[in-house]
C-alpha positions as CSV (number, residue, x, y, z in Angstrom):
1,M,0.0,0.0,0.0
2,D,1.4,3.4,-1.1
3,D,2.3,6.1,1.5
4,P,-0.1,9.0,1.5
5,P,1.1,12.2,0.1
6,K,2.6,14.5,2.8
7,E,0.0,17.3,2.1
8,F,-2.8,14.7,3.2
9,L,-1.3,14.4,6.6
10,C,-2.2,16.7,9.6
11,P,1.0,18.5,10.7
12,I,0.0,17.8,14.3
13,S,-1.2,14.2,14.3
14,N,0.9,13.2,11.3
15,S,-2.1,11.0,10.1
16,L,-4.7,11.3,7.3
17,M,-7.1,14.2,7.8
18,A,-10.7,13.2,8.1
19,D,-12.0,16.7,8.3
20,P,-9.3,19.2,7.0
21,V,-9.6,22.9,7.8
22,I,-7.6,25.9,6.7
23,I,-6.2,28.5,9.2
24,S,-5.3,32.0,8.4
25,S,-1.7,31.0,7.6
26,G,-3.1,28.9,4.7
27,E,-2.0,25.7,6.2
28,S,-4.5,22.8,6.7
29,F,-5.0,20.8,9.8
30,D,-7.4,18.1,10.9
31,R,-10.3,19.8,12.7
32,P,-10.0,17.9,16.0
33,C,-6.3,18.7,16.4
34,I,-6.6,22.4,15.8
35,Q,-9.7,22.6,17.9
36,A,-7.9,20.9,20.6
37,C,-5.3,23.8,20.4
38,V,-8.1,26.2,20.8
39,D,-9.6,24.3,23.7
40,L,-6.2,24.3,25.5
41,D,-5.6,27.9,24.5
42,F,-2.3,26.8,22.9
43,I,-1.9,28.0,19.3
44,P,1.2,26.5,17.8
45,L,3.4,28.3,15.2
46,S,2.8,26.9,11.7
47,L,4.9,23.8,11.6
48,S,6.0,24.6,8.1
49,D,6.8,28.3,8.4
50,P,7.7,29.7,11.8
51,N,6.7,33.2,10.7
52,S,3.3,32.4,9.3
53,N,1.4,32.9,12.7
54,P,3.2,35.8,14.3
55,N,0.3,36.8,16.6
56,P,-0.9,33.8,18.6
57,N,-3.4,36.0,20.5
58,S,-5.5,36.7,17.3
59,P,-8.8,34.8,16.9
60,L,-8.3,31.5,15.0
61,V,-10.8,31.0,12.1
62,L,-11.3,27.4,10.8
63,I,-12.4,27.1,7.2
64,P,-13.4,23.7,5.9
65,N,-11.0,22.6,3.1
66,T,-13.5,20.7,1.0
67,R,-11.1,20.2,-2.0
68,L,-8.5,18.6,0.2
69,K,-11.0,16.4,1.8
70,N,-12.3,15.1,-1.6
71,A,-8.7,14.6,-2.7
72,I,-7.9,12.5,0.3
73,L,-11.0,10.3,-0.1
74,N,-10.3,9.9,-3.8
75,W,-6.7,8.8,-3.1
76,C,-8.0,6.3,-0.5
77,E,-10.4,4.8,-3.0
78,R,-7.7,4.5,-5.7
79,S,-5.0,3.1,-3.3
80,G,-7.3,0.7,-1.4
81,H,-6.5,2.6,1.8
82,P,-9.5,2.9,4.3
83,P,-10.8,6.4,4.5
84,P,-9.6,8.2,7.6
85,L,-11.8,8.1,10.8
86,P,-12.5,11.3,12.8
87,L,-9.9,11.7,15.7
88,A,-11.6,11.6,19.1
89,P,-11.4,14.9,20.9
90,H,-9.6,13.4,24.0
91,A,-7.1,11.7,21.6
92,A,-6.4,15.1,19.8
93,R,-5.9,16.8,23.1
94,E,-3.2,14.3,24.1
95,I,-1.5,14.8,20.8
96,V,-1.5,18.5,21.3
97,R,-0.2,18.2,24.8
98,S,2.8,16.4,23.4
99,F,3.8,19.7,21.6
100,M,3.5,21.8,24.7
101,P,6.5,22.6,26.8
102,P,6.8,20.9,30.2
103,R,4.6,22.0,33.0
104,T,2.5,24.1,30.6
105,V,-0.4,21.7,30.0
106,G,-3.6,23.7,30.3
107,T,-3.6,27.3,28.9
108,R,-1.3,29.9,27.3
109,R,-1.5,31.7,30.7
110,N,-0.1,28.7,32.3
111,Q,2.9,28.8,30.1
112,K,3.8,32.1,31.9
113,A,3.1,30.6,35.3
114,T,5.9,30.6,37.8
115,S,6.3,29.2,41.3
116,T,3.7,31.8,42.5
117,E,1.0,29.2,41.7
118,E,2.2,27.4,44.7
119,D,1.0,30.4,46.7
120,C,-2.5,30.6,45.3
121,T,-5.4,30.8,47.8
122,E,-8.5,28.8,48.1
123,E,-10.5,31.8,46.9
124,E,-8.5,32.2,43.7
125,I,-8.9,28.6,42.8
126,L,-12.7,28.7,43.5
127,I,-13.1,31.8,41.4
128,K,-11.4,30.2,38.4
129,L,-13.6,27.1,38.8
130,M,-16.7,29.3,38.5
131,D,-16.1,29.3,34.7
132,S,-17.7,26.5,32.9
133,I,-15.2,26.6,30.0
134,P,-13.1,23.3,30.2
135,S,-9.8,25.1,29.6
136,D,-10.4,27.4,32.6
137,Q,-11.4,24.6,34.8
138,E,-8.3,22.8,33.7
139,E,-6.2,25.8,34.6
140,A,-7.7,26.0,38.0
141,M,-7.1,22.3,38.6
142,I,-3.4,22.7,37.5
143,S,-3.0,25.7,39.8
144,L,-4.4,23.5,42.7
145,R,-2.2,20.6,41.7
146,E,0.9,22.8,41.7
147,A,0.0,24.4,45.0
148,T,-0.6,21.0,46.7
149,R,3.0,20.1,45.8
150,G,4.2,23.1,48.0
151,G,4.6,21.1,51.2
152,R,2.8,20.0,54.2
153,E,1.4,23.4,55.3
154,R,0.1,24.1,51.8
155,R,-1.7,20.8,51.7
156,L,-3.3,21.3,55.2
157,Y,-4.3,24.8,54.2
158,L,-5.9,23.8,50.9
159,C,-7.8,20.7,52.2
160,T,-11.1,22.7,52.8
161,R,-14.6,21.5,52.6
162,R,-15.5,24.0,49.8
163,L,-12.5,22.9,47.6
164,L,-13.1,19.3,48.2
165,E,-16.8,19.6,47.3
166,V,-15.8,21.3,44.0
167,I,-13.2,18.7,43.2
168,S,-15.8,16.0,43.8
169,R,-18.1,17.5,41.2
170,I,-15.3,18.3,38.7
171,L,-13.9,14.7,38.8
172,S,-16.9,13.7,36.7
173,S,-15.9,16.2,33.9
174,P,-15.7,14.6,30.4
175,D,-12.6,16.7,29.8
176,P,-9.5,14.6,30.3
177,G,-7.2,17.5,31.4
178,V,-9.7,18.5,34.1
179,Q,-10.1,14.9,35.3
180,I,-6.4,14.2,35.4
181,N,-5.5,17.2,37.4
182,A,-8.3,17.0,39.8
183,A,-7.4,13.3,40.7
184,A,-3.7,14.3,41.0
185,A,-4.7,17.1,43.4
186,I,-6.6,14.6,45.5
187,V,-3.5,12.4,45.7
188,N,-1.4,15.3,46.8
189,L,-3.9,16.4,49.4
190,S,-4.1,12.9,50.8
191,L,-0.5,12.7,51.6
192,E,-1.1,14.3,54.9
193,P,-2.5,12.0,57.6
194,E,-4.8,14.7,58.9
195,N,-6.4,15.1,55.5
196,K,-7.3,11.5,54.7
197,V,-10.5,11.2,56.7
198,R,-11.6,14.7,55.8
199,I,-11.2,13.9,52.1
200,V,-13.4,10.7,52.3
201,R,-16.0,12.5,54.3
202,S,-16.3,15.2,51.7
203,G,-17.8,12.7,49.3
204,V,-14.9,12.4,46.9
205,V,-14.8,8.5,46.9
206,P,-17.9,7.9,44.6
207,P,-16.5,10.1,41.7
208,L,-13.0,8.6,42.2
209,V,-14.7,5.2,41.8
210,A,-16.4,6.4,38.6
211,V,-12.9,7.4,37.3
212,L,-11.5,4.1,38.2
213,R,-14.2,2.5,36.1
214,S,-14.2,4.6,33.0
215,G,-11.9,7.6,33.3
216,H,-9.0,8.7,31.2
217,P,-6.0,6.2,31.6
218,E,-3.9,8.9,33.4
219,A,-6.9,9.9,35.6
220,R,-7.3,6.2,36.5
221,D,-3.7,6.2,37.5
222,H,-4.1,9.0,39.9
223,A,-7.5,7.8,41.1
224,A,-6.0,4.4,42.0
225,G,-3.2,6.3,43.8
226,A,-5.7,8.3,45.7
227,I,-7.7,5.4,46.9
228,H,-4.5,3.6,48.0
229,S,-3.4,6.7,50.0
230,L,-6.8,7.2,51.6
231,A,-7.2,3.5,52.5
232,V,-4.1,3.8,54.7
233,A,-6.3,5.5,57.3
234,D,-8.1,2.9,59.4
235,D,-11.3,4.9,59.6
236,N,-11.6,5.1,55.8
237,R,-11.4,1.4,54.9
238,T,-14.9,0.3,55.6
239,V,-16.4,3.4,53.9
240,I,-14.3,2.9,50.7
241,G,-15.3,-0.7,50.4
242,F,-18.9,0.1,50.9
243,L,-18.9,2.8,48.2
244,G,-17.9,0.4,45.5
245,A,-14.1,0.8,45.1
246,I,-13.3,-3.0,45.4
247,Q,-14.6,-4.3,42.0
248,P,-12.9,-1.6,39.9
249,L,-9.7,-2.0,41.9
250,L,-9.6,-5.7,41.2
251,Q,-10.3,-5.0,37.5
252,L,-7.3,-2.5,37.3
253,F,-5.0,-4.8,39.5
254,S,-5.6,-7.7,37.0
255,D,-5.6,-5.8,33.7
256,P,-2.3,-6.2,31.8
257,V,-3.3,-3.1,29.6
258,E,-2.9,-0.8,32.7
259,S,0.5,0.5,33.5
260,P,2.4,-1.2,36.3
261,R,2.0,1.9,38.5
262,T,-1.7,1.9,38.3
263,R,-1.8,-1.8,38.9
264,R,0.5,-1.6,42.0
265,D,-1.6,1.2,43.5
266,A,-4.8,-0.8,42.9
267,G,-3.1,-3.8,44.6
268,M,-2.0,-1.8,47.5
269,A,-5.4,-0.2,47.9
270,L,-6.9,-3.8,48.0
271,Y,-4.4,-4.8,50.6
272,Y,-5.3,-1.9,52.9
273,L,-9.0,-2.4,52.3
274,S,-8.8,-6.1,53.0
275,L,-7.5,-5.4,56.6
276,V,-11.1,-4.9,57.5
277,G,-13.2,-8.1,57.9
278,N,-16.2,-7.0,55.8
279,N,-14.0,-6.0,52.8
280,R,-12.0,-9.2,53.2
281,S,-15.2,-11.4,53.0
282,K,-16.5,-9.2,50.1
283,I,-13.4,-9.7,48.0
284,S,-13.3,-13.5,48.8
285,M,-16.9,-13.9,47.6
286,I,-16.4,-12.4,44.2
287,P,-16.2,-15.3,41.8
288,G,-12.7,-15.9,40.4
289,T,-10.9,-13.3,42.6
290,A,-8.8,-15.7,44.6
291,R,-7.6,-17.5,41.4
292,M,-6.8,-14.1,39.7
293,V,-4.7,-12.9,42.6
294,L,-3.0,-16.3,42.8
295,D,-2.1,-16.1,39.2
296,M,-0.6,-12.6,39.7
297,A,1.4,-13.8,42.7
298,A,2.8,-16.7,40.7
299,G,3.4,-15.0,37.3
300,E,6.9,-14.0,36.2
301,D,5.5,-10.9,34.6
302,A,3.9,-9.8,37.8
303,A,7.2,-10.2,39.7
304,V,9.1,-8.1,37.1
305,A,6.4,-5.4,37.3
306,G,6.5,-5.3,41.1
307,L,3.0,-6.8,41.5
308,R,3.9,-10.0,43.3
309,R,4.2,-8.3,46.6
310,P,0.8,-6.6,46.7
311,A,-0.7,-9.9,45.3
312,V,0.7,-11.9,48.2
313,M,-0.1,-9.3,50.8
314,V,-3.8,-9.5,49.6
315,L,-3.7,-13.3,49.8
316,A,-2.3,-13.2,53.4
317,N,-5.3,-11.0,54.3
318,L,-7.9,-13.1,52.5
319,A,-6.6,-16.2,54.3
320,G,-7.7,-14.6,57.6
321,C,-11.4,-15.1,57.0
322,K,-13.5,-18.2,56.5
323,E,-14.7,-17.2,53.1
324,G,-11.2,-16.4,51.9
325,R,-9.7,-19.6,53.1
326,A,-12.4,-21.6,51.2
327,A,-11.9,-19.5,48.1
328,L,-8.2,-20.0,48.2
329,M,-8.3,-23.7,48.8
330,D,-10.8,-24.1,45.8
331,G,-8.4,-21.9,43.7
332,G,-5.3,-24.1,44.3
333,A,-3.7,-21.6,46.7
334,V,-1.6,-24.1,48.6
335,A,0.4,-25.3,45.6
336,A,0.7,-21.9,44.2
337,L,2.0,-20.3,47.5
338,V,4.4,-23.1,48.0
339,A,5.9,-22.4,44.5
340,V,6.1,-18.7,45.2
341,M,7.8,-19.3,48.6
342,A,10.4,-21.5,46.8
343,A,11.1,-18.7,44.4
344,T,11.2,-16.0,47.0
345,A,13.2,-17.5,49.9
346,G,14.3,-14.9,52.5
347,T,12.1,-12.1,51.2
348,K,9.0,-10.3,52.4
349,E,7.0,-12.2,49.7
350,E,8.0,-15.4,51.4
351,E,6.7,-14.1,54.7
352,Y,3.3,-13.3,53.3
353,C,3.1,-16.6,51.6
354,L,3.9,-18.3,54.9
355,S,1.3,-16.2,56.7
356,A,-1.4,-17.3,54.2
357,L,-0.4,-21.0,54.4
358,H,-0.5,-20.7,58.3
359,E,-3.9,-19.2,58.3
360,M,-5.2,-21.9,55.9
361,S,-3.8,-24.7,57.9
362,R,-5.7,-23.8,61.1
363,G,-8.1,-26.7,61.9
364,S,-8.3,-27.8,58.3
365,V,-8.1,-31.5,57.5
366,R,-8.3,-30.7,53.9
367,F,-5.2,-28.5,54.0
368,R,-3.1,-31.4,55.4
369,G,-3.5,-33.6,52.4
370,I,-3.1,-30.7,49.8
371,A,0.0,-29.3,51.5
372,R,1.7,-32.8,51.5
373,M,0.9,-33.3,47.8
374,A,2.3,-29.8,47.0
375,G,5.7,-30.6,48.8
376,A,5.1,-28.0,51.6
377,E,6.6,-30.0,54.4
378,R,10.1,-30.0,53.1
379,L,10.0,-26.2,52.4
380,L,8.4,-25.5,55.8
381,M,11.0,-27.5,57.6
382,K,13.8,-25.6,55.9
383,V,12.2,-22.2,57.0
384,A,11.6,-23.5,60.4
385,E,15.2,-24.3,60.8
386,E,16.8,-21.4,59.0
387,G,14.1,-18.6,58.7
388,G,14.5,-17.2,62.3
389,G,12.1,-15.2,64.3
390,M,8.6,-14.9,63.1
391,R,9.2,-17.0,59.9
392,S,10.4,-20.0,61.9
393,D,7.6,-19.7,64.4
394,M,4.9,-19.6,61.6
395,A,6.6,-22.5,59.7
396,R,6.7,-24.6,62.9
397,K,3.0,-24.0,63.6
398,T,2.0,-24.7,60.0
399,L,4.0,-28.0,60.2
400,R,2.2,-29.0,63.4
401,A,-1.2,-28.3,61.8
402,M,-0.1,-30.5,58.7
403,R,0.5,-33.3,61.2
404,G,-2.6,-32.8,63.2
405,E,-0.6,-31.5,66.2
406,A,-1.6,-27.9,66.1
407,E,-2.6,-26.1,69.3
408,E,-6.0,-24.4,69.4
409,E,-4.8,-20.8,69.3
410,E,-6.3,-17.7,67.9
411,Y,-4.0,-15.3,66.2
412,D,-4.5,-11.8,65.0
413,N,-3.8,-11.9,61.3
414,A,-2.7,-8.3,61.2
415,S,0.2,-9.0,63.6
416,I,1.6,-12.0,61.8
417,V,3.4,-10.2,59.2
418,S,6.2,-7.9,60.5
419,D,5.6,-4.8,58.3
420,G,2.0,-5.3,57.0
421,L,1.4,-1.5,56.6
422,M,4.0,-1.0,53.9
423,S,3.6,1.1,50.8
424,I,5.3,0.1,47.6
425,R,4.2,3.1,45.6
426,G,7.1,4.0,43.3
427,R,7.3,6.9,40.9
428,H,9.6,7.8,38.2
429,G,11.1,11.2,37.5
430,R,11.8,13.5,40.4
431,N,10.9,10.9,43.0
432,N,12.9,7.7,43.3
433,F,11.4,4.3,44.2
434,R,10.7,4.2,47.9
435,Y,9.1,2.3,50.6
436,A,6.9,4.0,53.3
437,P,5.8,2.3,56.4
438,D,2.5,3.9,56.8
439,H,1.6,6.3,53.9
440,N,2.3,7.3,50.3
441,T,4.8,10.3,50.1
442,T,4.8,10.9,46.4
443,E,3.5,14.2,45.0
444,F,2.1,14.8,41.5
């Protein structure tokens, strides 16, 4: 198939134009792309002649280029090339953003922004948000996002009832830029422990859940990070589970199309939520969930992407309830966990696997036969002898249960693993990969 003539390609998207229009410079663009420039208040210089658009503040007039459109369709018919499909507005906006200088996504006024954005007040942001124009709303959300990167005091100051109520409403915006920056602002605000419960009580969880389900991919990433951060607070976990976050988090966690960062955050959110009995039972009773998490724990791809640890952390929690133990046994958890233990000797992943096996072993005749068939005894004996501390203790108790010698004891599952409340949220760029014992510390 022949390559299309260069004049048939939009200078912005570099693809065949479905709806070419002419601007004042005489150059033609695909309408969605140049419209995205207008919406973002970003008018690029003509890509073929830097001097053809000297006044970017002048109104942009779009004139349909019917002759070029017909020429493109005729060429497609002759060459056997499918006619071009209209570019979706959100896709056009993403393309245009790629041309914009760093930290200028939003409006031309934003291109002139300096660090003073970090000093903006609640009132200034609320005034900007009164405008219904998406580009102005996006500018307001970018201002808030920048401001919430200004340190602890700024995050505490800006976490107000009025701003949170506005963000809750604006998260449902169909505009990707508004949605992305609103979700990122929530992540930043949630970094402070004092803000976590306040944010959940403001009503922000239902719109975050809606973004998890069907938002822009980058907005989903931030929404997963926000739920992860908010779920760290004990008082939030039951509410977040009740408001429907579990199902979309499971979908994100298991979806290979999502970014590793999004999946890690979804997995860690599920871990924190499953520390609560009601959520643990709810997750366990969703058909196929135990098997899905087991597959992720055992998969090599999951290990490379950093997903194994949140998977085994969730499994250790699920094993702490009757419904979870039953679902795990039915899903082949014993053999899978033994295999993961063998591959992760001496690591935290091994400790979580051991915790799950220990929980499943308690009072279960069924466990004894399955564990023997899976070769668990040899592995447990090795850990009991060499693991030391908590690992050795759990391995010995699990071995006694396998042999029918277990004492009738009740254990608090949350205390079995030495560092259960561990965040593995890693970010690229200015923040290095890090671990945090109680909360996420990454700004956006």
